[in-house]
N, C-alpha and C positions, 0 to 999 in steps of 0.2 A: 504494500500500500504506500502511496506517495505521502511523504511526511508534510504536514501542513505547517508552514512557518508562522511564527507569532511575532513578527517584527513590529517594533514600535517606532514608526517613522518620526514621531515628535521627539522621542528620547534621543534618537540619532541626531536630529537637527539641533536639539538642545546641547548635545555634546560638542558638535561642530561650532556652535555659536560661542560656547564657553571657551573653547580653544582659540578661536579667532579673537575674542575679546582680550584674552591674556596677551596675545601677540600684538594686536594693534594698539592697545592702551599704553604700551611702553614704547611705541615707535616714535622717533623724532626725525626732523628734517632740517635742512638749511633753508632759511627764508620762509616764505608762506606759500609753499607749493604742494600742500596736502589737502585734498578736497574731500569733504564729508557731505554726501548728498542723500537726503532721506525723502522718499516720495510715498505719500499715503495711498491706500487703495482708492480707486475712483478718480485719481488725478489723470491729467492728459499728458501724453508724451510730448505733444506739440508745445505745451506751455513750458515744460522743463527744458526742451531744446532751445526755445527762445530765450529762456533765462540764461542758459550757458552761452548762447551767442552774444547776449548783452554783456555778460561777464568777460567774455573774450575781448570785446571792444574796450572795456574798462581796463583790463589787464595790459592791453597794448601800450598804455601810457605810463607803466611802471618805469621809473628812471633807471634802476639797476638792471643792466642787461642780463646778468646771470639769473636774477630772480624773475625777471620778465619772461625769459625763455622757459624757465621751469614751470611757472604758472600756466603759460600758454600751452605747454606740452601736457600738463595735467588736465586742463579743460578739454583739449582735443581728445585725449585718451578716454575721458568720461563720455564725451559725445559719441565716440566710436563704439564704446561698450553699450550705450543706450540703443544704438542702431540694431543691436541683436534682438531687441524686444519689439514685438508688434503692439503689445498693450502692457499696461502696468499689471503685474501679477495680483491675484485676488487679495493677498495680505499686504501688498505694498512692495517697495523695493528700496534697498539700502546699497549705496556705492561708496567705496573708499578708494581714492586714486591719487597717486602722486609719487614723489621721490623721497625715499627715506634713507637714513644712514644705518648700515648693517653693523654687526658686531666688530668689524674691522674699520669702522668709521668711513666706509666707502658708500657712495651713492648708489641706490638701487631703485628702479621703477617698479611699482606694484599697482595692481588693480584688483579689487575684490567687489563682486556683486553678490548680494545676499537676498534671497527670497525668504522673508520671515515665515516661521512655522505658525505664527498667530498674527492677527491684524495689528497694524500700528496706526496711530492717529497723529503722528508728528510730521511736520514738513520743515525741511532744513536745507540750507546751502551755506557752507562755510569753507573758506580757503585760509588755512592757518599753518603753523609749524608743527602741528600734531593732528591726529585724527580725533574727532569728537565721537566717542564710543558709548556715551550714556544710553543710547538707544539699544545697544547690545546688552548692556547691564539690565535694562528694563525687561528685555526678552527672557533673560536667563533667571530672573527672580521669579519665584513661584507666586502665582496669583492667589491660589486657593489656601485660605487659612482657616483652620478649625480651632475654635475655642474650646477649652476644657476647664470645667470647674470641679474640683474634688472637695467635698464638704462632709464633715461629720461633727460629732460633739467635741472633738479635740482641736478643730481648726479648719482652715480652708486653703486651697492652693488654686491659683489661676494660671493656666498655661496655654500655649499655642502649639499647634502642629502645622508646620509649614513644609510641604513636600516631604522630605525625609529628615527634617530637623525638628527637634523638640526645643521649646523655649519656655522656661518658667518665668512668669511675669510678677507674681506676688505670692507671698506665704504669710499666714497669720496663725499663731497658736492661741487657743482659748481654753478655759476651764469652766465649762457650763455645768450647772448642778444636775445630778442624776434624779431619777424619779423618787427615790426614797427620801424621807425627811431627815433632818439633823437637829441635834440638841433638843430644845424644848419647843421648837417651832410647831405651830399648828399645821395640820396637813393642808388645810385650805390656803393658808397664807403662803406656805412653801410652794404649793402648786402654782399659785398666782405669780410668785417671784420667778419660778422656773420658766413659765410660759413667757413672761415679760422679757427675761434675759435671752431666751431662744429667739423671740421676735426681733429684739434689738440686734442680735447677731445676724439674722437673715437680712434685715434692712441694711446693715453695714456691708454685707457681702453684695447685695444688690447695687449699692452705691459704688463699690469697688469695681464691680463688673462693668458698669457704665464708664468708669474712669479708664479702664484698660481696653474694652472692646468697642467703645464709642468715644475715642479720645478727644475729638473736636466737638462732641455734643450733637453732631448731626449725622455723620456717616459711620455705619457699622463696618468695621474692618474685617469681620469674620464672615465666612460663607456658611458656616454651620456651628452648632454648639452641642457639646456633650456634657451633661451634668451627672456626676457619679458620686457615690457615697454610700454610707450605711444608714440603717433605720429610715426615718421619714424626712430627714433633712433635705435630701436632693429634690424630692417631690414638693415639699413645702416651699422650697425656694423657687423652683421653676413655675409653679402654678399660683404663687401668691400675687396679690393685687399690686404690691409695690415692686415686683420684678419688671423691669422695662419691657413693654410689649414688643419693641423692636428686637430685643434679644429672645423673647419668648417665641417669636416667629422663626427664629433660627435653630431652635432646639431639634436635634436629630434623634436623641435617645436619652432615657434615664437608665443608668447602669448601676447595678448592685456590685459593690466591690468589698473585699475583706480588709483592705488597708487604706490608710490616709496618706497624705503627703506625696513624695516622689514615687514611692512604690505603688500607690494608688493611681498615679498618673500613668505609669507603665501598664498597669492592669486594665485601666479603662480603655487605653488604646487597643490592647489585645482583644478585649471583649467587644469592642466596637469595630473590629476589622471588617466585618461584613458591610458596614456602612462606609468605610474608608478605603475600600478595595482599589480605588483609582489613585489614591495618594501614593507617591513614590516611597514614602517611609514604609508603608505596609507591604507594597509590592516587593521592595528590596528584602525585607525581613522574611517574607514567605518564600522567595526564591532561594535565599541562602539557607533557610531552615530545611528546605527540601534537599538541598545539596548536602548539608551536614547529616541529614537523615540517611542518605545513601552511604555516607562514610561510616556512621555508627552501626549500620546493618552489615557493613562490609559486603555490599551488594556487587561490587565490581563495576558499577555503573557511574563511576566518577573518575575524574582525572584532575591533577593539579601540577603546577610547575611548568616552566616554559617549554622544555624539551618534550615532556610527555603530552602536554596539551596540543602543541603544534603537530606532533606526530599523529595524535588522534584526529585532529582537524583535517590533516592531509588525507587520512583514511576515510573521511566523511562519516565518522561514527559519533561525532558530537551533536547532540540535539540542542542543548542550550550552552552557548559559549559565554562565560562570565569573565569580565575584566574590570579592574579598577579604572575609573575615569582618568586618573592621573598616572597610569602605568607608563614607566619611562624605560624604554629599551630600543636599541637600534637593530634593524634587520639588514645585514650586510651580505651581499653576494661577492665572494672572494675567489680570485684565481691564483693558484700557485703556478707562477710563471715557469718554474723549473720542471714540475711534473705535469703541468697542464690540467691539473685537477681543479674543478670548479665546485664550490660548496657554499652553503649558507650558514652563517654564524650569527649569534645574538650577543650584542655588546652594549655596555653602558656608555661607551664612547664611540662616536661616529668614525673616529680615526684609528680604532683598534689599539689604543695606547694601553697595552697590557702585556707585561713580561710573561705572564702565565700563558697567554694566548700564543705568543711567539715560540715559547718553549714546546707547546703542543703541536704547532703547525709550521715547523721549520723556521727559517730565519726571516727577519723583517724584509730583507731585500727581495725575497722570492715572492712576496705577496702583493697582489694588485686588487684594490677594491673596485669592482665593476659597477655595483649599484649600492646605494644606501638609502634607507627610508626608516622613519620611526615605525616600529612594529605595530603600534596601535592604528596607525594610518593604513598600513598594509592589510590589517585585519578588517578594518571598516570597508576597504575596497573589495575584499575577496571572500568574506565569510559566506556570502550567499552561494558562491560557486561550490561550496562544500556542504550545502543543505543545512546549515546551522542557523539558529536564531541567536542574535547578539544582545547581551544585557550589560549595561554599565552599572557599576555599584560605586558607592562612596565610602568614606571613612566616618560617616556621621551616625552610624548605627553600631551597636555592639557586635552584631553579626558581620557587618562590613569590615570593622577593624580586625576581627578575628580572621576573616578570609585574607585580608591583606598581609597581616603579620605572620599568620600561621601557615598560609598556603601560597604565598608569593604574589597574590593579587591577580592571578590568572588561573583558570580551570574550567571545568565543564561537566555537565551531566550527559551521560552517553545514552545512545538509543538502546543498547543492550549490554549485558554484562560481558566484560572481556574474559572473566573467569569461567563463563558458562561453556560447556562442551559443544562442539559443532554438531549440528543435526543435518 
């Protein structure tokens, strides 16, 4: 049966955007010859081309010959790149074009055109000595925020779940009276004081919730809210008249948990996973948990480490290829000029500066690097050829950190067990 791939196009686009942001946000140039052009969806190419023509005319008056030629060259390159488009893509278009200084302080012409994976609503044209990459930062920041309130008789915790990142906003410990009486207090008086203190506590939590989830008093910053706790606190809070109705409308679930504080925060997320299945935090935890389950069962359906993973990928037996988004290794195609042997090696350095490597592969003078590419880039371009699905993970979850530190940041779940006998 043909394997059905479960590729997440948006995840791949997100990874590419993150990588490009890191690269371009540090790029510098001489003069003002770096163009940042942002075109929102629905805009007209004719308007943008006219804008560039007008800018070309203005730039022709720059007194410095060197700077004038650089700016004119950047505008011309931008115009030429735009000619490749019949219409503005459905989510808009972002272009960065100009002359930058590389690591050796030499000038290098670059042009990047990006079709965003989600709509943009910004229009911009700037010619500067740097690229204006805030639009890329906006794209890679997660939009969906889930608010979490953990409440019981011992205190309250407010938190956010943003993609695969947890953030604690506020913590408060309290000591509310229990149901039994104390000292010589009358049962009626004690019950009245107990109810009063509980109500005051719930009102305070309601006010704090507004402070953190509606910080400007008008706009709710969360797209959903989970209220978790023990006893009746969670229900009394969410359903009370003094809990802001804008937050009430965001409630996804009331969750019973056994713990308070940070432990309760983690438990609430786990118990609400069916609601949060589209969040990267939950998706990453589930993926890696399934990977660790294969290891704990010693099923033979797992692989980790660079050599074993690439070997399994080459044999087309990896179903889910898992890699850390910041995985850093070079894939080098090397020729031994003496033996004429050609082989692929993986190195932390693009120039093979490793005495261990030279000891294992003859002398330095015999080796010629034919091709070099970051391994993660090679994987992104080729994983589909091997019938695999590709998943990026981060170091923001416990499972992600364990995968990176314990298993090298690269591995996969196999289609079948390598230990199983052939049939």
